[in-house]
C-alpha positions in Angstrom: 77.7 84.5 158.8 79.6 82.6 156.2 82.2 84.3 153.9 79.8 83.9 151.0 77.0 85.6 152.9 79.3 88.4 154.0 80.4 88.9 150.4 76.8 89.0 149.2 75.9 91.5 152.0 78.9 93.6 150.9 77.6 93.6 147.3 74.2 94.7 148.5 75.7 97.6 150.3 77.8 98.7 147.3 74.7 98.5 145.1 72.7 100.6 147.5 75.4 103.3 147.8 76.0 103.5 144.0 72.3 103.5 143.2 71.6 106.2 145.8 74.3 108.5 144.3 73.1 107.8 140.7 69.5 108.6 141.6 70.5 111.8 143.4 72.3 112.9 140.3 69.4 111.8 138.1 66.9 113.8 140.3 68.9 117.0 139.9 69.1 116.6 136.2 65.4 115.8 136.0 64.7 119.1 137.7 66.8 120.9 135.1 65.0 119.0 132.4 61.6 120.0 133.9 62.6 123.7 133.8 63.7 123.3 130.2 60.4 121.7 129.2 58.4 124.4 130.9 60.4 127.1 129.2 59.9 125.4 125.8 56.1 125.2 126.4 56.1 128.9 127.3 58.0 129.7 124.1 55.5 127.6 122.0 52.4 128.9 123.6 51.8 131.6 121.0 52.0 128.9 118.2 49.5 126.7 120.0 47.1 129.6 120.2 47.3 129.8 116.4 46.4 126.2 116.0 49.6 125.2 114.2 49.6 121.4 113.8 53.3 121.1 113.7 53.7 123.0 117.0 50.9 120.9 118.6 52.8 117.7 117.6 56.1 119.2 118.9 54.5 120.0 122.2 53.0 116.6 122.5 56.4 115.0 121.7 58.1 117.1 124.3 55.5 116.3 127.0 55.5 112.6 126.2 59.3 112.5 126.4 59.3 114.2 129.8 56.7 111.8 131.1 58.7 108.9 129.9 61.8 110.3 131.7 59.6 110.8 134.8 58.5 107.1 134.6 62.1 105.9 134.2 63.1 107.9 137.2 60.2 106.4 139.2 61.3 102.9 138.2 64.8 103.7 139.3 63.5 104.6 142.7 61.4 101.4 142.8 64.5 99.4 142.0 66.4 101.1 144.8 63.7 100.6 147.4 62.8 97.0 146.4 66.4 95.8 146.5 66.6 96.7 150.2 63.1 95.5 150.9 63.6 92.1 149.3 67.1 91.4 150.7 66.7 92.8 154.2 63.0 92.8 155.1 61.0 90.2 153.2 61.3 86.5 154.1 63.9 86.8 156.9 64.0 83.0 157.1 65.6 82.7 153.6 69.3 82.9 153.0 70.8 86.2 151.9 72.1 84.7 148.7 68.6 83.6 147.7 67.1 86.9 148.5 69.7 88.8 146.6 69.2 86.6 143.6 65.4 87.3 143.9 66.1 91.1 144.1 68.3 91.0 141.0 65.6 89.2 139.1 63.1 91.9 140.0 65.5 94.7 139.1 66.4 93.1 135.7 62.7 92.8 134.8 62.2 96.5 135.4 65.4 97.3 133.6 64.0 95.5 130.5 60.9 97.7 130.6 63.1 100.8 131.0 65.2 99.8 128.0 62.0 99.7 125.8 60.8 103.1 127.2 64.2 104.6 126.6 64.1 103.4 123.0 60.7 105.1 122.4 62.0 108.3 124.0 65.1 108.4 121.7 62.7 107.7 118.7 60.6 110.8 119.6 63.8 112.9 120.0 65.0 111.8 116.5 61.7 112.8 115.1 62.0 116.3 116.5 65.6 116.7 115.2 64.6 115.5 111.7 61.6 117.9 111.7 64.1 120.7 112.5 66.3 119.7 109.6 63.2 119.9 107.3 62.1 123.3 108.7 65.6 124.7 108.2 65.7 123.2 104.7 69.2 122.1 105.6 69.7 119.9 102.6 70.7 120.4 98.9 68.3 117.9 97.3 65.1 116.3 98.5 66.6 112.9 98.4 69.2 113.9 100.9 66.4 114.5 103.4 65.3 110.9 102.9 68.5 109.7 104.5 67.5 110.8 108.1 63.9 109.8 107.4 65.1 106.2 106.5 67.2 106.1 109.6 64.1 107.1 111.6 62.1 104.3 110.1 64.9 101.9 110.9 65.0 103.1 114.5 61.2 102.6 114.7 61.5 99.0 113.5 64.4 98.3 115.9 62.3 99.8 118.8 59.4 97.5 118.0 61.8 94.5 117.9 63.2 95.5 121.3 59.7 95.8 122.7 59.2 92.2 121.6 62.4 91.2 123.3 61.2 92.8 126.5 57.9 91.1 126.3 59.4 87.7 125.7 62.6 87.8 127.8 64.4 90.5 129.7 65.8 88.8 132.8 69.4 88.8 131.4 70.3 92.4 131.7 73.5 93.8 133.3 74.2 97.5 133.4 71.2 98.2 131.2 72.4 95.8 128.4 70.8 92.5 127.3 73.1 89.6 127.8 70.9 86.9 126.3 69.6 86.1 123.8 72.1 87.4 121.2 69.3 88.6 119.0 68.0 91.0 121.7 71.5 92.1 122.4 72.0 93.0 118.8 68.7 94.7 118.5 69.5 96.9 121.5 72.8 97.8 119.9 70.8 98.9 116.8 68.5 101.1 118.9 71.7 102.9 120.0 73.3 103.0 116.6 70.3 104.4 114.8 70.0 107.6 116.9 73.8 108.0 116.5 73.5 107.8 112.7 70.5 110.2 112.7 72.3 112.7 114.9 75.4 112.5 112.7 73.5 113.2 109.5 71.3 115.9 111.0 74.2 117.7 112.6 76.3 117.5 109.4 73.4 119.0 107.3 72.9 121.8 109.8 76.7 122.4 110.0 76.8 122.7 106.2 73.9 125.1 106.3 75.7 127.2 109.0 78.8 127.4 106.9 76.8 128.6 103.9 74.9 131.1 106.1 78.1 132.6 107.3 79.4 132.7 103.8 76.4 134.7 102.7 75.9 137.0 105.8 79.5 138.2 106.1 79.6 140.0 102.8 76.2 141.6 103.6 77.5 142.6 107.0 80.5 144.3 105.4 78.3 146.2 102.9 75.7 147.5 105.3 76.0 150.0 108.2 72.7 149.0 109.8 73.6 147.9 113.3 70.3 146.2 113.8 70.7 143.9 110.8 74.3 143.1 111.8 73.1 142.2 115.3 70.4 139.9 114.0 72.9 138.2 111.7 75.2 137.6 114.6 72.4 136.2 116.7 71.2 133.9 114.0 74.7 132.7 113.4 75.2 132.0 117.1 72.0 130.0 117.2 73.0 127.8 114.3 76.5 127.2 115.8 74.8 126.2 119.1 72.7 123.7 117.2 75.8 122.2 115.6 77.8 122.1 118.9 75.0 120.6 120.9 74.4 118.1 118.1 78.1 117.0 118.3 77.7 116.5 122.1 74.6 114.5 121.5 76.5 112.4 118.9 79.2 111.7 121.6 76.5 110.7 124.0 75.2 108.0 121.7 78.7 107.0 120.6 79.6 106.1 124.2 76.5 103.9 124.4 77.4 102.1 121.2 81.0 101.5 122.2 80.0 100.3 125.7 77.5 97.9 124.1 80.3 96.1 122.3 80.5 92.7 124.1 84.2 92.9 124.8 84.0 96.4 126.1 80.9 95.7 128.2 82.6 92.7 129.8 85.6 94.8 130.7 83.4 97.5 132.2 81.6 95.0 134.4 85.0 93.8 135.9 86.2 97.4 136.7 84.4 98.7 139.8 85.2 102.4 139.2 84.3 102.3 135.5 81.2 100.3 136.3 80.0 102.9 138.8 80.8 105.7 136.3 78.8 104.0 133.6 75.9 103.4 136.1 75.9 107.2 136.7 75.8 107.7 133.0 73.0 105.2 132.4 70.8 106.7 135.1 71.0 110.1 133.5 70.8 108.9 129.9 67.1 109.4 129.5 67.5 113.0 130.8 70.1 113.7 128.1 68.0 112.2 125.4 65.2 114.5 126.4 67.1 117.7 127.0 68.8 117.9 123.6 65.5 118.0 121.5 64.0 120.4 124.0 67.1 122.6 123.6 66.7 122.4 119.8 63.0 123.5 120.0 63.9 126.4 122.4 66.7 127.7 120.2 64.6 127.4 117.0 61.6 129.2 118.5 63.3 131.8 120.7 62.5 135.4 119.9 66.2 136.0 119.9 66.9 133.5 117.1 66.4 135.9 114.3 68.1 134.8 111.1 68.6 137.7 108.7 66.2 137.3 105.8 68.3 139.5 103.7 70.9 136.8 103.6 68.2 134.3 102.8 66.8 136.2 99.9 70.3 137.1 98.6 71.3 133.4 98.5 68.0 132.5 96.9 68.6 135.1 94.2 72.2 134.1 93.6 71.1 130.4 93.4 68.4 131.4 90.9 70.8 133.3 88.7 73.2 130.3 88.7 70.3 128.1 87.7 69.4 130.5 84.9 73.0 130.6 83.7 73.3 126.9 83.8 70.2 126.5 81.6 71.7 129.0 79.1 75.1 127.3 79.0 73.8 123.8 79.2 76.0 123.0 82.2 74.8 121.5 85.4 75.2 123.2 88.7 73.5 123.2 92.1 69.8 123.4 92.4 68.3 126.4 93.8 68.9 126.1 97.5 66.5 128.2 99.5 67.6 128.6 103.1 64.5 129.0 105.2 65.2 129.2 108.9 62.0 129.2 111.0 62.6 132.0 113.5 60.6 134.3 115.5 60.2 136.6 112.6 56.8 135.0 112.3 55.9 136.3 115.7 57.4 139.8 115.2 55.9 140.2 111.7 58.6 140.8 109.1 56.9 144.0 107.8 56.8 145.5 111.2 60.5 144.9 111.7 61.3 146.5 108.4 59.2 149.5 109.3 61.0 149.9 112.6 64.4 149.7 110.9 63.4 152.3 108.4 62.2 154.5 111.2 65.5 154.2 113.0 67.4 155.2 109.8 
């Protein structure tokens, strides 16, 4: 065996070990993701029985995203198996260098298809997040909501362009990134940057809403002795804080992808074995992360424990309305009436029933 052949065989062994570890980690996370999806479907089952179109679309998006993640996991397994089959079993008369190049070409073609599927998965996740912003009314003016909607449209266009790149080319991919042509590399960067921007805007809007909710609920909590109302306020506040914190983590997730996709950074990662392996682990679980966050958002929003105190909502609405009335009288301009509507499981529990129970306790 020549030194070149020995080096190639060593590279094959390293690829196999790294891929096996990455797939093992991906398999564990996929199982966690499956549990989260099943729980989300159980939470949404009452809505489906009522024929709510929004919930039907949400369920469809969650199921499609999970199926895409399952397909991506299957393709990772196929890459792992085919690399060993092509290099060690098929065509034993060919040189190891030739067979390794053939195996890489096969892997890169599948990687291109995976990139396109991943982009569509991120697109569905963005749609779920934006829908949650709309349901929460986490914006001051209607035109502000158009910002994440415009980002979603841009993400859709970039995803279609990436699909074109996959159909036309796709054999120049290293660590999940297009190397050639430059157009496809830039389009792929945009498909990472758009979800990053969408997450930033959505998380910021929900964060502002959380701050305003706390500002409203704390005076009400101080002025009432009703323990049930206080507990519901605290639960609602915790849910909103969880949405903000998880959104920040999701933002960091896409930020890493955008930074790694910078040519200079990507070239450096490729030359560092340890960093390259770490990013391979990250890449293999990326589809799971993209699916888990929207699923978590749906679970938090529809959990029966996510009860946002409607007293705070009505109080803020009344205060906003009085400010509007005063502004009309004085001729000054102030905020528009900002009605904080948080879709919670009050719909399932029936608001009047809750109030009746609270009156009975008092």
